[in-house]
NUKOLDREN-824583 format. One record per residue (C-alpha): x, y, z; residue number from 1. Coordinates in Angstrom, 1 decimal, padded with zeros to 4 digits. Example, Ala and Ser with C-alpha at 12.3 -4.5 7.8 and 13.67 -1.06 7.14 Angstrom:
NUKOLDREN-824583
site X 012.3, Y -004.5, Z 007.8, k 1
site X 013.7, Y -001.1, Z 007.1, k 2
***
This chain:
NUKOLDREN-824583
site X 000.0, Y 000.0, Z 000.0, k 1
site X 001.2, Y 003.5, Z -000.8, k 2
site X 001.1, Y 007.0, Z 000.6, k 3
site X -001.2, Y 008.8, Z -001.9, k 4
site X -002.5, Y 012.4, Z -002.4, k 5
site X -005.7, Y 013.1, Z -004.4, k 6
site X -006.3, Y 016.7, Z -005.7, k 7
site X -009.9, Y 017.6, Z -006.7, k 8
site X -013.0, Y 016.1, Z -005.1, k 9
site X -015.7, Y 016.7, Z -007.7, k 10
site X -018.3, Y 014.1, Z -008.9, k 11
site X -015.4, Y 012.0, Z -010.3, k 12
site X -012.6, Y 012.7, Z -007.9, k 13
site X -014.5, Y 012.2, Z -004.7, k 14
site X -015.4, Y 008.5, Z -005.3, k 15
site X -012.1, Y 007.8, Z -007.0, k 16
site X -010.2, Y 008.9, Z -003.9, k 17
site X -012.6, Y 006.9, Z -001.9, k 18
site X -011.7, Y 003.7, Z -003.7, k 19
site X -008.0, Y 004.4, Z -003.0, k 20
site X -008.8, Y 004.6, Z 000.7, k 21
site X -010.9, Y 001.4, Z 000.6, k 22
site X -008.0, Y -000.4, Z -001.2, k 23
site X -005.8, Y 000.4, Z 001.9, k 24
site X -003.8, Y 003.3, Z 000.6, k 25
site X -002.9, Y 006.1, Z 003.0, k 26
site X -004.8, Y 009.0, Z 001.3, k 27
site X -004.5, Y 012.8, Z 001.8, k 28
site X -006.9, Y 014.9, Z -000.1, k 29
site X -007.1, Y 018.5, Z -001.3, k 30
site X -010.1, Y 020.4, Z -002.7, k 31
site X -010.5, Y 024.0, Z -003.5, k 32
site X -013.6, Y 024.1, Z -001.3, k 33
site X -012.3, Y 022.8, Z 002.0, k 34
site X -015.7, Y 021.7, Z 003.3, k 35
site X -015.8, Y 019.0, Z 000.6, k 36
site X -012.4, Y 017.7, Z 001.7, k 37
site X -013.6, Y 017.6, Z 005.3, k 38
site X -016.7, Y 015.7, Z 004.2, k 39
site X -014.4, Y 013.2, Z 002.4, k 40
site X -012.2, Y 012.7, Z 005.4, k 41
site X -015.2, Y 012.2, Z 007.7, k 42
site X -016.5, Y 009.5, Z 005.3, k 43
site X -013.3, Y 007.7, Z 004.3, k 44
site X -010.6, Y 008.6, Z 006.9, k 45
site X -007.2, Y 009.8, Z 005.9, k 46
site X -006.3, Y 013.5, Z 006.1, k 47
site X -006.6, Y 016.7, Z 004.2, k 48
site X -004.1, Y 019.3, Z 003.0, k 49
site X -004.8, Y 023.0, Z 002.9, k 50
site X -002.9, Y 023.4, Z -000.3, k 51
site X -001.8, Y 021.0, Z -003.1, k 52
site X 001.7, Y 021.3, Z -001.8, k 53
site X 000.7, Y 020.3, Z 001.7, k 54
site X -001.3, Y 017.4, Z 000.4, k 55
site X 001.5, Y 016.2, Z -001.8, k 56
site X 004.3, Y 016.3, Z 000.8, k 57
site X 005.7, Y 012.8, Z 001.4, k 58
site X 003.3, Y 011.2, Z -001.1, k 59
site X 004.6, Y 008.5, Z -003.4, k 60
site X 001.8, Y 009.1, Z -005.9, k 61
site X -000.2, Y 012.3, Z -006.4, k 62
site X -003.4, Y 012.0, Z -008.4, k 63
site X -005.5, Y 014.9, Z -009.7, k 64
site X -009.0, Y 015.3, Z -011.3, k 65
site X -009.8, Y 019.0, Z -011.7, k 66
site X -011.6, Y 021.1, Z -014.3, k 67
site X -009.4, Y 022.3, Z -017.2, k 68
site X -005.9, Y 023.3, Z -018.3, k 69
site X -005.7, Y 026.3, Z -016.0, k 70
site X -007.0, Y 024.4, Z -013.0, k 71
site X -004.4, Y 021.7, Z -013.6, k 72
site X -001.6, Y 024.2, Z -013.9, k 73
site X -002.7, Y 025.8, Z -010.6, k 74
site X -002.6, Y 022.6, Z -008.6, k 75
site X 000.8, Y 021.5, Z -010.1, k 76
site X 002.9, Y 024.7, Z -010.3, k 77
site X 003.8, Y 027.6, Z -008.1, k 78
site X 004.8, Y 027.9, Z -004.5, k 79
site X 001.7, Y 026.1, Z -003.3, k 80
site X 001.6, Y 023.6, Z -006.1, k 81
site X 001.9, Y 019.9, Z -005.8, k 82
site X 005.3, Y 019.7, Z -007.6, k 83
site X 006.8, Y 022.0, Z -004.9, k 84
site X 005.7, Y 019.5, Z -002.2, k 85
site X 006.9, Y 016.3, Z -003.9, k 86
site X 010.2, Y 014.6, Z -003.4, k 87
site X 010.3, Y 012.4, Z -006.5, k 88
site X 007.3, Y 010.2, Z -006.9, k 89
site X 004.7, Y 010.1, Z -009.6, k 90
site X 002.0, Y 012.6, Z -010.6, k 91
site X -001.0, Y 011.0, Z -012.3, k 92
site X -003.5, Y 013.4, Z -013.9, k 93
site X -007.1, Y 012.2, Z -014.6, k 94
site X -008.4, Y 015.5, Z -015.8, k 95
site X -009.4, Y 015.8, Z -019.5, k 96
site X -007.2, Y 018.6, Z -020.7, k 97
site X -005.2, Y 019.5, Z -023.8, k 98
site X -002.2, Y 017.3, Z -024.8, k 99
site X -000.3, Y 020.6, Z -024.9, k 100
site X -000.6, Y 021.3, Z -021.1, k 101
site X 000.1, Y 017.6, Z -020.4, k 102
site X 003.4, Y 017.8, Z -022.3, k 103
site X 004.2, Y 021.1, Z -020.6, k 104
site X 003.7, Y 019.8, Z -017.1, k 105
site X 005.4, Y 016.5, Z -017.9, k 106
site X 008.5, Y 018.5, Z -018.8, k 107
site X 008.3, Y 020.6, Z -015.7, k 108
site X 007.9, Y 017.5, Z -013.6, k 109
site X 010.9, Y 015.9, Z -015.2, k 110
site X 013.0, Y 018.9, Z -014.2, k 111
site X 012.5, Y 018.1, Z -010.5, k 112
site X 012.6, Y 014.4, Z -010.7, k 113
site X 008.9, Y 013.6, Z -010.8, k 114
site X 007.3, Y 011.1, Z -013.1, k 115
site X 004.2, Y 012.3, Z -014.9, k 116
site X 001.3, Y 010.2, Z -016.4, k 117
site X -001.7, Y 011.7, Z -018.2, k 118
site X -004.6, Y 009.4, Z -017.5, k 119
site X -008.0, Y 010.8, Z -018.5, k 120
site X -010.9, Y 008.5, Z -017.7, k 121
site X -014.2, Y 007.4, Z -019.3, k 122
site X -017.2, Y 005.9, Z -017.6, k 123
site X -018.8, Y 008.9, Z -016.0, k 124
site X -020.0, Y 009.4, Z -012.5, k 125
site X -021.4, Y 005.9, Z -012.3, k 126
site X -018.0, Y 004.4, Z -013.4, k 127
site X -016.2, Y 006.4, Z -010.7, k 128
site X -018.6, Y 005.4, Z -008.0, k 129
site X -018.5, Y 001.7, Z -009.0, k 130
site X -014.7, Y 001.6, Z -009.5, k 131
site X -015.2, Y 000.7, Z -013.2, k 132
site X -013.5, Y 003.5, Z -015.1, k 133
site X -011.5, Y 003.0, Z -018.3, k 134
site X -008.2, Y 004.9, Z -018.0, k 135
site X -006.2, Y 006.0, Z -021.1, k 136
site X -002.6, Y 006.7, Z -020.2, k 137
site X 000.3, Y 008.5, Z -021.8, k 138
site X 003.9, Y 008.7, Z -020.5, k 139
site X 007.1, Y 006.8, Z -019.9, k 140
site X 006.5, Y 003.1, Z -019.8, k 141
site X 008.4, Y 002.4, Z -016.6, k 142
site X 006.6, Y 005.2, Z -014.8, k 143
site X 003.3, Y 003.9, Z -016.1, k 144
site X 004.1, Y 000.4, Z -014.8, k 145
site X 004.6, Y 001.8, Z -011.3, k 146
site X 001.4, Y 003.8, Z -011.3, k 147
site X -000.9, Y 001.2, Z -012.8, k 148
site X -001.4, Y -000.8, Z -009.6, k 149
site X -002.6, Y 002.4, Z -007.8, k 150
site X -005.0, Y 003.3, Z -010.7, k 151
site X -006.3, Y -000.2, Z -010.5, k 152
site X -008.3, Y 000.8, Z -007.3, k 153
site X -011.0, Y 002.5, Z -009.5, k 154
site X -010.5, Y 001.1, Z -013.0, k 155
site X -011.7, Y -001.9, Z -014.9, k 156
site X -009.3, Y -001.2, Z -017.8, k 157
site X -006.1, Y 000.8, Z -017.7, k 158
site X -003.8, Y 001.0, Z -020.7, k 159
site X -000.7, Y 003.0, Z -021.8, k 160
site X -001.2, Y 004.3, Z -025.4, k 161
site X 002.2, Y 006.0, Z -025.9, k 162
site X 004.3, Y 008.9, Z -024.7, k 163
site X 003.2, Y 011.9, Z -022.8, k 164
site X -000.1, Y 013.3, Z -024.3, k 165
site X -001.2, Y 010.0, Z -025.8, k 166
site X -003.8, Y 009.5, Z -023.1, k 167
site X -005.3, Y 012.9, Z -023.7, k 168
site X -005.4, Y 012.3, Z -027.5, k 169
site X -007.1, Y 009.0, Z -026.9, k 170
site X -009.7, Y 010.7, Z -024.7, k 171
site X -010.3, Y 013.1, Z -027.6, k 172
site X -011.1, Y 010.1, Z -029.8, k 173
site X -013.5, Y 008.9, Z -027.1, k 174
site X -015.4, Y 012.2, Z -027.0, k 175
site X -015.5, Y 012.5, Z -030.8, k 176
site X -017.1, Y 009.0, Z -031.0, k 177
site X -019.6, Y 009.7, Z -028.2, k 178
site X -020.7, Y 013.0, Z -029.8, k 179
site X -021.8, Y 011.3, Z -033.0, k 180
site X -023.3, Y 008.3, Z -031.1, k 181
site X -025.5, Y 010.4, Z -028.9, k 182
site X -026.7, Y 012.6, Z -031.7, k 183
site X -027.6, Y 009.5, Z -033.8, k 184
site X -029.4, Y 007.9, Z -030.8, k 185
site X -031.3, Y 011.1, Z -030.2, k 186
site X -032.4, Y 011.3, Z -033.8, k 187
site X -033.4, Y 007.7, Z -033.8, k 188
site X -035.6, Y 008.0, Z -030.7, k 189
site X -037.0, Y 011.3, Z -032.0, k 190
site X -037.9, Y 009.6, Z -035.3, k 191
site X -039.5, Y 006.7, Z -033.4, k 192
site X -041.7, Y 009.1, Z -031.4, k 193
site X -042.8, Y 011.0, Z -034.4, k 194
site X -043.6, Y 007.7, Z -036.2, k 195
site X -045.8, Y 006.6, Z -033.3, k 196
site X -043.5, Y 003.8, Z -032.1, k 197
site X -042.8, Y 002.7, Z -028.6, k 198
site X -039.2, Y 003.8, Z -028.1, k 199
site X -038.5, Y 001.2, Z -025.4, k 200
site X -039.7, Y -001.6, Z -027.6, k 201
site X -037.7, Y -000.3, Z -030.5, k 202
site X -034.5, Y -000.2, Z -028.4, k 203
site X -035.2, Y -003.7, Z -027.1, k 204
site X -035.1, Y -005.0, Z -030.7, k 205
site X -032.4, Y -002.9, Z -032.3, k 206
site X -030.2, Y -002.8, Z -029.2, k 207
site X -029.2, Y -006.4, Z -029.9, k 208
site X -028.0, Y -005.7, Z -033.4, k 209
site X -025.5, Y -003.4, Z -035.1, k 210
site X -027.1, Y -000.2, Z -033.7, k 211
site X -026.5, Y -001.2, Z -030.1, k 212
site X -024.2, Y 000.8, Z -027.9, k 213
site X -023.5, Y 001.7, Z -024.3, k 214
site X -025.3, Y 005.0, Z -024.8, k 215
site X -028.4, Y 003.1, Z -026.1, k 216
site X -028.4, Y 000.7, Z -023.2, k 217
site X -027.8, Y 003.2, Z -020.5, k 218
site X -029.5, Y 006.3, Z -021.7, k 219
site X -032.5, Y 005.5, Z -023.9, k 220
site X -035.0, Y 005.2, Z -020.9, k 221
site X -034.0, Y 008.5, Z -019.3, k 222
site X -034.0, Y 010.2, Z -022.6, k 223
site X -037.6, Y 009.1, Z -023.4, k 224
site X -038.6, Y 010.1, Z -019.8, k 225
site X -037.0, Y 013.5, Z -020.3, k 226
site X -034.7, Y 013.1, Z -017.3, k 227
site X -031.3, Y 014.7, Z -017.8, k 228
site X -030.2, Y 015.8, Z -014.3, k 229
site X -027.5, Y 013.2, Z -014.1, k 230
site X -024.3, Y 011.9, Z -015.8, k 231
site X -021.7, Y 013.9, Z -017.7, k 232
site X -022.7, Y 017.6, Z -018.0, k 233
site X -023.1, Y 019.3, Z -021.4, k 234
site X -020.8, Y 022.2, Z -020.2, k 235
site X -018.0, Y 019.7, Z -019.7, k 236
site X -018.7, Y 018.0, Z -023.0, k 237
site X -018.4, Y 021.3, Z -024.8, k 238
site X -015.1, Y 021.9, Z -023.0, k 239
site X -013.9, Y 018.6, Z -024.2, k 240
site X -015.1, Y 019.0, Z -027.8, k 241
site X -013.4, Y 022.4, Z -027.9, k 242
site X -010.1, Y 020.7, Z -027.1, k 243
site X -010.9, Y 018.1, Z -029.9, k 244
site X -011.7, Y 020.8, Z -032.5, k 245
site X -008.6, Y 022.9, Z -031.6, k 246
site X -006.3, Y 019.9, Z -031.8, k 247
site X -007.9, Y 018.9, Z -035.1, k 248
site X -007.0, Y 022.3, Z -036.5, k 249
site X -003.4, Y 021.7, Z -035.5, k 250
site X -003.1, Y 018.1, Z -036.9, k 251
site X -005.3, Y 018.6, Z -040.0, k 252
site X -008.1, Y 016.1, Z -039.0, k 253
site X -011.5, Y 016.7, Z -040.5, k 254
site X -014.3, Y 016.6, Z -037.8, k 255
site X -017.5, Y 017.9, Z -039.5, k 256
site X -019.9, Y 015.9, Z -037.4, k 257
site X -018.1, Y 016.8, Z -034.1, k 258
site X -018.2, Y 020.5, Z -035.0, k 259
site X -021.9, Y 020.3, Z -035.8, k 260
site X -022.8, Y 018.4, Z -032.6, k 261
site X -020.7, Y 020.9, Z -030.6, k 262
site X -023.1, Y 023.6, Z -031.9, k 263
site X -026.1, Y 021.4, Z -030.9, k 264
site X -024.7, Y 021.3, Z -027.4, k 265
site X -024.5, Y 025.1, Z -027.5, k 266
site X -028.2, Y 025.1, Z -028.2, k 267
site X -028.7, Y 022.9, Z -025.1, k 268
site X -026.8, Y 025.3, Z -023.0, k 269
site X -029.0, Y 028.1, Z -024.3, k 270
site X -032.0, Y 026.1, Z -023.2, k 271
site X -030.6, Y 026.2, Z -019.7, k 272
site X -029.2, Y 022.7, Z -019.9, k 273
site X -025.5, Y 023.3, Z -019.2, k 274
site X -025.6, Y 020.8, Z -016.3, k 275
site X -027.8, Y 018.3, Z -018.1, k 276
site X -026.3, Y 015.0, Z -019.2, k 277
site X -024.9, Y 014.8, Z -022.7, k 278
site X -028.0, Y 012.7, Z -023.8, k 279
site X -030.0, Y 016.0, Z -023.6, k 280
site X -029.4, Y 016.4, Z -027.3, k 281
site X -032.7, Y 014.5, Z -027.4, k 282
site X -034.4, Y 017.4, Z -025.5, k 283
site X -033.1, Y 019.8, Z -028.2, k 284
site X -034.9, Y 017.8, Z -030.9, k 285
site X -038.1, Y 017.6, Z -028.9, k 286
site X -038.0, Y 021.4, Z -028.5, k 287
site X -037.4, Y 022.0, Z -032.1, k 288
site X -040.3, Y 019.8, Z -033.1, k 289
site X -042.7, Y 021.9, Z -031.0, k 290
site X -041.6, Y 025.3, Z -032.3, k 291
***
């Protein structure tokens, strides 16, 4: 068992850190809102640090799951950043950020003898709570091999895809695929409604064939019921798709469907659905059909 710090206790980080504690690791947590860290300690034990640096002191592994590029820089760098508190060890970042900031921080970590793994996750809040996340990693192979047993506490699959940044690039592929899938599912269910079909019965039939997907199995019922107050927020999906589209401009990839769905998510935000699950693309189609 290891001495571990976890930075960021949002809907993903809170249960992920909990699984580390349940696995027997000695966990110190940091959260920008201290009350959330106090709540975590009351539930799981361990201790809390008032700054990322304080939380990271003496830790063999420091894991993070924060909001965006700037949030990640703020917990890593500076006088109160985690790097300043680490004496060697490995930093594992589970935030979905740009490959650019990942490479930047990996270089900064190397200067002070810290290993760095970019390790964005897929599986949503339910995957974090159930310890069933898929983790996509980039970084040095030897460093990854050391970190993988710790990540195992909350993952069902963890794989290194290449050097620093490869994990983030793989997460972009993941989000690109999801965007098209959810829009396709939304259009299919919308068409079924307009055709007078029972959407659940339709999914029962087509879900066992080539149209089947995780999104269809896990989201069709809540979509048909108009329930979107759960899951992965539209605001975060737009953040992720923005990273995908910017990277595509840099590497020359053509993402016409992704760009279109990104604008559809903007419509959902304008409907007041920024915190709605990504399956709320279906709500947009229902709204359009009544206008």
